[in-house]
Legacy VTK file of the C-alpha trace (Angstrom):
# vtk DataFile Version 3.0
C-alpha trace
ASCII
DATASET POLYDATA
POINTS 248 float
71.310 66.918 130.892
73.487 63.868 131.470
72.972 61.285 128.471
72.654 57.567 129.830
74.032 55.332 127.496
72.869 51.986 126.453
74.982 48.791 126.635
75.502 48.992 122.816
76.647 52.524 122.957
78.913 51.572 125.687
80.490 48.722 123.905
81.233 51.075 121.113
83.088 53.546 123.521
84.918 50.563 124.999
86.334 50.162 121.527
87.050 53.802 121.061
89.015 53.982 124.147
90.816 50.511 123.826
92.667 52.261 120.749
93.824 54.899 123.149
95.058 52.213 125.558
96.761 50.422 122.682
98.215 53.817 121.709
99.885 54.663 124.966
101.492 51.172 124.739
102.644 51.600 121.236
104.215 55.135 121.911
105.756 54.269 125.447
108.869 53.037 124.007
109.372 56.312 121.897
109.343 58.398 125.006
113.008 58.719 125.183
115.663 61.705 125.654
116.088 63.211 122.017
112.475 62.750 120.762
110.575 65.716 119.742
107.050 65.956 120.720
105.978 66.315 117.128
107.376 63.104 116.343
105.037 61.613 118.952
102.124 63.257 117.800
102.645 62.359 114.101
103.084 58.468 115.178
99.975 58.818 117.259
97.907 60.049 114.417
98.994 57.382 112.207
98.313 54.927 114.738
94.603 56.040 115.452
93.914 56.464 111.775
95.189 52.913 111.252
92.784 51.733 113.624
89.679 53.264 111.895
89.374 56.127 114.173
90.006 60.149 113.815
92.031 61.955 115.948
89.110 63.751 118.350
91.526 66.805 119.307
92.807 67.796 115.841
90.525 70.876 114.542
88.416 70.634 117.902
88.063 74.377 118.541
90.993 75.118 116.279
93.337 72.623 118.165
96.196 72.048 115.581
97.470 68.578 116.827
96.354 65.003 117.640
98.182 64.976 121.131
98.269 67.239 124.145
101.963 67.022 125.161
102.577 68.838 128.542
106.130 68.900 129.727
107.225 69.368 133.329
105.556 72.533 134.282
102.919 72.323 131.452
99.575 71.288 133.076
97.546 70.515 129.965
96.978 71.515 126.405
100.801 71.694 125.796
100.878 71.762 121.830
103.284 69.355 120.088
106.238 71.020 118.191
110.161 70.701 117.989
110.693 70.732 121.629
113.200 67.704 122.344
112.484 65.723 125.516
115.323 65.549 127.984
116.154 63.139 130.670
114.615 64.098 133.715
111.371 65.506 131.965
107.949 64.218 132.797
105.476 64.374 129.698
101.658 64.149 130.137
100.013 62.752 126.882
96.458 63.449 126.434
94.320 61.910 123.685
91.152 61.370 122.267
89.566 59.377 119.080
86.321 59.271 117.401
85.134 55.931 116.483
82.001 54.854 114.820
80.192 58.258 116.234
81.578 57.981 119.792
84.516 59.865 121.573
87.210 58.507 123.854
89.459 60.437 125.934
92.535 59.391 128.259
95.791 60.770 129.431
98.817 59.369 131.162
102.161 60.973 132.503
105.446 59.280 131.547
108.873 59.675 132.926
111.656 60.572 130.410
114.593 58.861 131.257
115.936 59.099 135.000
113.503 61.546 137.065
113.773 62.801 140.405
112.101 61.229 143.315
109.658 64.131 143.709
108.414 63.876 140.027
108.140 60.018 140.491
105.981 60.471 143.657
103.995 63.053 141.624
103.128 60.681 139.079
102.317 57.751 141.373
100.144 59.876 143.556
98.301 61.250 140.398
97.593 57.929 139.348
96.405 56.873 142.651
94.042 59.650 142.721
92.520 58.816 139.584
91.963 55.321 140.864
90.354 56.722 144.051
87.944 58.818 141.958
86.932 56.086 139.697
86.271 53.799 142.778
83.353 56.174 143.759
81.878 56.157 140.414
78.828 53.779 141.302
75.226 53.995 141.220
73.822 55.977 144.276
76.802 58.001 145.104
76.982 61.639 144.171
79.104 63.081 141.670
81.405 65.128 144.240
82.057 61.735 145.898
84.538 61.372 142.994
85.825 64.897 143.398
86.417 64.374 147.097
88.215 61.048 146.734
90.691 62.751 144.261
91.358 65.634 146.403
92.121 63.407 149.610
94.831 61.444 147.778
96.593 64.365 146.169
96.370 66.516 149.355
97.548 63.611 151.593
100.566 63.335 149.333
101.511 66.621 149.677
100.439 68.044 146.272
97.557 70.233 145.077
94.667 69.572 142.555
94.396 72.041 139.623
91.029 73.828 139.858
90.820 75.649 136.827
90.234 72.542 134.680
87.994 69.445 135.272
86.754 65.991 134.046
83.775 65.761 132.096
80.839 63.606 130.787
81.788 62.021 127.265
79.887 60.064 124.379
78.669 61.138 121.186
80.291 64.670 122.210
83.781 64.808 123.414
82.686 67.320 126.396
79.207 66.562 127.798
77.525 67.119 131.119
78.548 66.897 133.927
81.559 68.811 134.687
83.730 66.871 137.349
86.201 68.981 139.394
88.834 67.149 141.321
88.048 68.724 144.449
84.979 69.165 146.683
83.028 67.718 149.502
81.068 64.340 149.494
77.354 64.306 148.995
77.048 66.992 146.420
75.893 67.174 142.884
73.987 64.695 140.651
73.324 61.132 141.924
75.307 58.751 139.538
73.360 56.367 137.613
73.762 53.105 135.506
74.748 54.153 132.037
76.535 57.314 132.596
79.952 57.702 130.985
82.647 59.964 132.577
86.154 61.228 131.648
87.843 61.499 135.136
91.055 63.437 134.816
93.149 64.465 138.068
95.612 67.436 137.144
98.005 67.420 140.089
100.725 70.317 140.739
103.904 69.593 143.087
103.204 73.353 144.156
100.322 75.736 143.887
97.088 74.732 142.201
97.164 78.051 140.238
97.723 77.953 136.600
98.474 80.439 133.754
97.646 80.090 130.186
100.411 80.813 127.656
100.222 83.119 124.555
99.526 80.266 122.357
96.240 80.509 124.012
96.242 76.789 124.770
99.218 75.518 126.986
98.362 75.895 130.729
101.357 75.914 132.886
101.830 76.233 136.860
102.013 79.751 138.129
105.034 78.881 140.328
106.912 76.708 137.514
106.531 73.439 139.673
105.957 70.086 138.107
102.669 68.963 136.831
101.117 65.558 136.161
97.836 64.347 134.646
95.942 60.764 134.291
92.564 60.239 132.786
90.552 57.427 132.132
86.995 57.190 130.583
84.611 55.266 132.437
81.192 53.851 132.518
78.962 53.591 135.598
77.583 50.036 135.778
75.490 48.147 138.346
78.367 46.104 139.121
80.612 49.201 139.395
82.701 51.323 137.389
84.360 50.106 134.223
87.362 51.553 132.856
86.821 51.852 129.138
90.413 53.252 128.240
92.075 49.861 129.490
93.606 47.084 127.404
LINES 1 249
248 0 1 2 3 4 5 6 7 8 9 10 11 12 13 14 15 16 17 18 19 20 21 22 23 24 25 26 27 28 29 30 31 32 33 34 35 36 37 38 39 40 41 42 43 44 45 46 47 48 49 50 51 52 53 54 55 56 57 58 59 60 61 62 63 64 65 66 67 68 69 70 71 72 73 74 75 76 77 78 79 80 81 82 83 84 85 86 87 88 89 90 91 92 93 94 95 96 97 98 99 100 101 102 103 104 105 106 107 108 109 110 111 112 113 114 115 116 117 118 119 120 121 122 123 124 125 126 127 128 129 130 131 132 133 134 135 136 137 138 139 140 141 142 143 144 145 146 147 148 149 150 151 152 153 154 155 156 157 158 159 160 161 162 163 164 165 166 167 168 169 170 171 172 173 174 175 176 177 178 179 180 181 182 183 184 185 186 187 188 189 190 191 192 193 194 195 196 197 198 199 200 201 202 203 204 205 206 207 208 209 210 211 212 213 214 215 216 217 218 219 220 221 222 223 224 225 226 227 228 229 230 231 232 233 234 235 236 237 238 239 240 241 242 243 244 245 246 247
């Protein structure tokens, strides 16, 4: 069942997500060659707690950290640790917070130092695919209209959409119905209604869409070791169109 949120509940979710938008701006200057992913994680946890929220991922299904830090060919769920970033890397940071009973969830991919033209294009196309998907989140559209819009931008850009992981509803639970694939044909699935809150999150690979799970049980990597990027925003479906909750 897809849970419809009231204006009051969406206002709380907006605050929960604003913390993440502020966090990305806070840690962006730290994403430099020589910084370890655990340093980013520690700073993120301090920031979230200092804003009256709790790290949503830490302890969720026994996940050990505040951030998911996925570098280069890591698609999603990379665990922060001693890995030191180097110039030319790209890092996807996925993070959530729990604030006043509601969850937020967002992701961004950042360049580290000077990156290759292909990596730059991958980041740009992934961000554009998220925007395209969000643009379809209007009352009366079907859920798969979001999916089809994401896939179109990605494939026209020469990349592939990850199929093993999907977006999701969000609210009092981190993961709610519906699941939101990043591929598919228009006109399928539930009809979108005012008050739905969705976390839309394309994960895009430079090569094959296929992924493998590493021995830690969390980290997903591209099967062919190609680069991967990830962008995510939590949004609300309103009568006036989609509202991005995880924006400043």
